[in-house]
N, C-alpha and C positions, 0 to 999 in steps of 0.2 A: 619449663620446657625440657625435652629429652635431649641427652647428649650421649655420645659414645666416649667413655672415659678410658684413656690408655694407661695401663699399669706396666705392661710388657707385651711383646708380640703375641704371646699366647693367652693374654688376659686383658681383653677389651670389654668393658661392661657398659650396658645400657643403664644410665642413671638419670635422675632428675636434678635440674639446676634452675635456680631462679632466672627468669628471662631478664636480660640486662635492660637498663633504662637508657634512653637516648638523650645525650646532652645537646646544648645549643647548636653546635656546628657538627653534628654527628648524624649517622644514618642507622636504620635497622634494616637488615636484609634477610629475607626468608631464603634459606639455602635449598636449592632444587637439585643440584648435582655437585658432588664433591669427589674428586679422584684421589685414590690412594697412591702416593708417590713412593718411589723406591727409598727416598730418605726417611719416610715415615716408619719403615721397618728396620732402619739401622739402629738396632737396639742399644748399642754402645753410645750412640749419639742422643737417643731420646730418654732412656731410662733414668738418667741422672736428674731429670726434671719431673718425672712421673710422681703422682698421677696428674695427667693433663689431657685436654681435648686437642687432638691434632687435626690436620686437614687444612691445606692451603691452596688447593686447586679447585676453586669454587665458582659457581654461577648461580644466580638467583634473582629474586624480585625485591625491589625497594618497597617496604611496607610501612615505614615511618621515617619522617625527616625532622630534624631539629628546627627550631624557629629561625635560626640564622642561616639555614641552607637555602641558597638561591639557584644553584646550578642544576640540582637534581630534584626529582619529584616522585611521589608514590606511584607505583605501577611500572616504573622503568625496569627492564631486564638488564642486569649488569654482571660484569666480571669485577671482582675486587682483588687487588694485589695485597698480600699480607705484609710484605716488607717493602717499605718505600724510602727513597733517599730524600735528603733535605733540599737538594738542588742548589745549595748555597756554599757548602764547604769547599775547601781546596781540592778534595778528592772528586767531588761531583763536578766542579768546574773543569777539572782535568780529564773528565770522561770516565773516571773510575768509580761510578756510582755504587758498585757492589762493595766497595771498601768504606762507604760512608758509615759513620757511627750511628746516625739516625736509622739507616736501613737495618742495621744489626740489632736494633732495640725496638722496632715498631712491629705491631701485629694487630689484627682484628681480634675481637673477643667473643666467645672463648676459643673458637677454632671451627674449622669447616665441617667437622663431624658433629654438628648440632643443628637443631631446627632453625635457629636464628643466630645471627652474629651482629654485634655492635661495631660499627665502623668509626674509629676515632677521627678527629679533625685532620690530622696529618695524612692519614690514609685517604680521606675524602678529597684532600687537595691534590694528591699526587698518585692515587691508586684506584680510582673508580672509573670504569669505562662502560658506556652504554653499548650493549650488544646490537650489532646490525640485525635487522629483521631476518636476514637470511641465515643467521647463525642460531643453532640450537643451544640449549643449556649444556648438552654434552660437549659441543664445540667450545663453549666457554670454559669448561673444566680443563681443557687442554691448552688454554692460552698461556698459563704460567710456565708449564714445562717446555712448550714450544719456544717461548721467549728466551729461556735459558739456552736452548740449542742455537737460536738465532744469534745470540751474543757470542757464543763460541765460534761460530763461523766468521763473525766480524773480527774477533781478536786474532784468529789465525790467518786472516786476509785470504780467504778462499778465492780461488780463481776457477771459472768454468773451464772444462776440459781436463781437470785434474783427475788423478787416480786416488780414490779415497778408501782407506782401510778402517773399518769400524771393529774394534775389539770388544766384544760383548754385545749380544743382541737382545737385551732386556728392553723395557719401554724407552729408556734414554737412547740406547743404540739404534732402536728402530726409528725413533724420531730423527736422529741424525742421518740415517739412511734416506728417509723421506725427503729431508731438506737438501741433502747432497744431490739427490735426483732432480728435485725442483730447481736447484740452482745450476744445473748443467754439468755435473760430474761426468767424465768420459767413462769411467769404470768404477764400480763400487764393489768392494770385497768385504764380507762380514764373517766374523767368527763367533762361535759359542760352543759350549759343551753339550747343549741340549738340541736334539734333533727337532723338537717342537719349535724352538726359537729360530733355528736355522731355516726351517720351512717358512716361518713368518718373515724373516729377513729377505728371503727370495721373493715372497709375495709382494713385499713393500718396496722392492727396487734393487736389491743386491744382485749383481751379475754373477758373482761367484760366492759360494759359502764354504767355509772351512771349519773342520773340527779343531777347536782351540787346543786340544791335547796333542796335536801333531806338530810337525816342524813348520810353524806358520811362516816365518821369514822365507824359507825355501819355497813353500807353496805359493806365497804371494808373487815371487819372482817368476815361477813357472806359469802362473796364470796371467802375467802382465808383461809378456814379451821380454822376460829377463830383467825387468826393472822393479825396484821396490816402489812403495807408494809415495805420492807427493804429500799427502796429508794422512796422518794416522790419528784416529780419535779413540782414546782409551775410555771405554764405558763399563769397565769391570774394575772393581776396587781391589785388585790383586797385584802383587809384585811380579807375578809371572806375566801378566798382561803388559805391564810397563816394560819389562825386559824384552818382550816380543816387539813392542813399539820401537825401542831403540834399534833393534836389528832389522826392522821392516821399513824404515823411512829412507827415501832417496836423498841424495846430495841436494842441498838447498831446500829440503822439505821442512815440514812442520809436524810436531807432535802436540796434540791437544789433550791435556789430562782433564777429562770431564768428570770422572768418578773418583772420589777420594778413597784411599786405603784406610785401614784402621789407624787411630792415633798412635804416634810413636813409631810407626813403620819406617824402617830405614831401607832405602833403595840404592844399590850401587849404580853410579852414573858413569858411563864410558865417556868421560869428559874429552879425552883426546879425539875420539871419533866424531863427537858432536862438534868440536872445535874445527877440525880440518875439513869437515863436510858441510860446515855452515848450517847446522840444524837449529831450528828455532823450537824451543819447548815453552809452551804457554799453558795456562789453565783458566777456568772460568767458574764463577759462582754467582748465580742469580741473574735475572734479566733486568735491564734498565727500562724506564718508561718508553724510550724510543723502541726498544726491542719488543715490548708488549704491543705497541702500535703496529710494528712490522708483523708480529705473529697474528694479530687480528686481521690484517690485510691479507696475509697468506691463506688464512682460513676462509675469509669472505670471498676471495677470488677463486677458491677451490684449487689453488696451486698445491695446497696441502689438504688432504682429506683424512680425517681421523676416525670416522664412524666405524671403519673396518678394524680398528684396534681395540674396541671394547669387547671383552670376552665375558665379563660377569657384571651383574648388578645386584645390589643388596639394599634392603631397607636398613634404617638406622639400627634396629635391634640386632641385625646380623653383621654389623661392622667387623666383629671379631673373625667371622668366617673369611671376610675379605682380607684381613691382615694375615691370616694363616696362609691363604693362597699366595699372596705377594711375597711373604717371607720365605716360603718354600721354593720360590722361583721355579715352579713346575709349569703346568699347562694353563697359564693365564698370561694375558698381556696387560690390558688396562682394566682395573676394577673400579667401578663407579658406585659410590654410596648415594642413595636418594633419601635424605633425611626426613622428607615429608611422608615417607611410607613406612 
């Protein structure tokens, strides 16, 4: 079968790989749509394991089932989660599924930028979801990133009527904007350095857009009746954005660190200000099975629409072009790879 093999952001090659064989309690899924995630182009994160087949935002068709599989059948349209928790350890039982050792070691094989993937038994048990008829394969490719955003809103205990500041309007920031609007935020303020992304933020629900190179904390107050934001979501992996977050959150508010900075990055923390103003700082990594179900529900009920976020589509042979677009953070939002083309 054909795969897009990742060596680095500027070197993604179409290669042949032997199609995996399905075990007793496993599935084979033909990948129809696979989204390029912002984390896919974090070269510092990916290159240490290269060469490898990336891609974890997928939807497709079950084309083969192992003899022990009872719950699923050939022909079902599915979303498959790449990382799945065990649902048995102390972390899972405490609601911290993202910290589960099993979640951090599981994956389907070889990756979503391939014509087919083998779904191991543990992923079959906790990570395969049949797509409702109303959802497209494109919708399915958004389930994983939307679930991550849903989890963030749960962890920061979002309340309708809040003022939300989203720092960084890439795909993660834009999904946070859409969810804030769907959940009833009173005002949404978005920042970015790109006019293209600021225009997208406005289209997708931001009431105010700000140039991230300006005095964001001051501009937030000016656009919000003199008040900072109740919730600040950092969707840019820069120390500058984190510093803006500290200075833009209201008393009793919350800062959600959604995007990670480079490894080893040190960030000065104004502990005294956070302490006396009762600021909560939290972060999120990956969505849980419940978050995935919530994401599917949001897409199925059309509370979140994602079709307007897709700007580019490529066949498997042109996956490298998609990586270049996403890595440059230029005029693209969501890039979908269609491995069957």
